[in-house]
C-alpha positions in Angstrom: 29.4 -69.8 -37.5 30.1 -67.2 -34.6 29.4 -63.7 -35.9 29.9 -60.9 -33.8 29.1 -57.5 -35.6 30.2 -53.9 -34.0 27.9 -50.7 -34.9 27.8 -47.0 -33.1 31.4 -45.5 -34.3 31.8 -42.0 -35.6 33.4 -38.9 -35.4 32.7 -36.9 -31.6 34.0 -33.8 -30.4 36.5 -33.6 -27.2 34.3 -34.2 -24.3 31.5 -36.2 -26.9 29.3 -39.4 -25.7 29.6 -42.5 -27.5 27.7 -45.8 -27.0 29.2 -49.0 -29.2 27.2 -52.2 -29.8 28.1 -55.2 -30.9 25.6 -57.7 -31.9 26.5 -61.4 -31.4 26.0 -64.8 -32.7 26.3 -68.2 -33.4 27.7 -69.5 -29.8 25.8 -69.1 -26.8 26.6 -65.8 -26.0 25.7 -65.7 -22.2 28.0 -68.1 -21.0 31.1 -66.2 -23.1 33.5 -63.9 -21.6 33.5 -61.2 -23.4 36.2 -58.3 -24.2 36.6 -54.6 -25.7 39.7 -53.5 -27.6 41.0 -51.1 -29.5 43.5 -49.9 -32.1 44.9 -46.6 -32.6 47.2 -46.1 -35.7 50.7 -47.1 -35.5 49.9 -48.4 -31.6 49.5 -51.7 -30.5 46.3 -53.8 -30.0 44.6 -52.3 -26.4 42.3 -54.3 -24.4 39.7 -52.3 -22.9 37.3 -53.4 -21.0 35.8 -57.0 -19.6 32.6 -58.3 -18.7 31.8 -62.1 -17.6 29.5 -63.7 -18.8 27.4 -63.0 -16.5 27.3 -59.5 -16.4 28.2 -58.7 -12.4 32.2 -58.4 -12.9 33.8 -56.0 -15.2 37.9 -54.4 -15.5 38.8 -51.5 -17.5 42.4 -50.1 -18.7 43.4 -47.5 -16.5 43.0 -45.5 -19.5 39.4 -45.6 -20.0 38.5 -45.5 -15.9 35.4 -43.9 -15.0 34.8 -42.4 -18.2 34.2 -46.1 -20.3 31.5 -48.6 -19.5 31.3 -51.8 -20.3 27.6 -54.1 -20.3 26.0 -57.0 -22.2 22.2 -57.7 -22.5 22.8 -61.3 -22.3 18.3 -62.0 -24.2 19.2 -60.0 -26.5 22.6 -61.3 -27.5 24.6 -58.0 -27.2 27.5 -56.4 -26.0 27.8 -52.4 -25.2 30.5 -50.1 -24.4 29.2 -46.3 -23.5 32.0 -43.9 -24.1 31.7 -40.6 -22.2 33.9 -37.4 -22.0 35.5 -38.5 -25.0 39.4 -37.5 -25.8 41.5 -37.4 -28.9 43.8 -40.3 -27.6 40.6 -42.7 -27.4 40.8 -42.4 -31.2 40.9 -46.3 -32.8 39.0 -49.2 -34.5 37.3 -50.5 -31.4 36.8 -53.9 -31.2 34.1 -56.7 -29.3 35.6 -60.4 -29.1 35.6 -63.8 -27.2 38.6 -65.2 -26.4 38.6 -67.1 -29.5 36.6 -65.0 -31.9 36.7 -61.7 -33.4 34.3 -58.5 -35.4 35.7 -56.2 -37.8 35.9 -53.3 -35.6 34.2 -49.7 -35.9 35.7 -46.7 -36.2 36.0 -43.9 -33.3 37.0 -40.5 -34.0 37.5 -37.9 -31.5 38.5 -34.6 -32.2 40.2 -31.6 -30.9 
């Protein structure tokens, strides 16, 4: 059974930092491209960052480039998203996903 469980969200002030984690199980994590998405209230879900199976290639939405870093640990079956210089517009529920499966999400709220 595939499981993706996000954690690390919370309330942070403008300019603050958070590190999200996603614990993966039920599939061969090291062979799968992983993604972080987010969805703000009243908005469509947005792809934030992608990382290749081996971790050597990453891509980011323009809105987070230079502030967010996606990484993975294929020994621990974990995906991460380090978020720095957070802005109110980063407020959203953040989800990790494979091409087929999604976690339940973790809320990030940035106050001004």
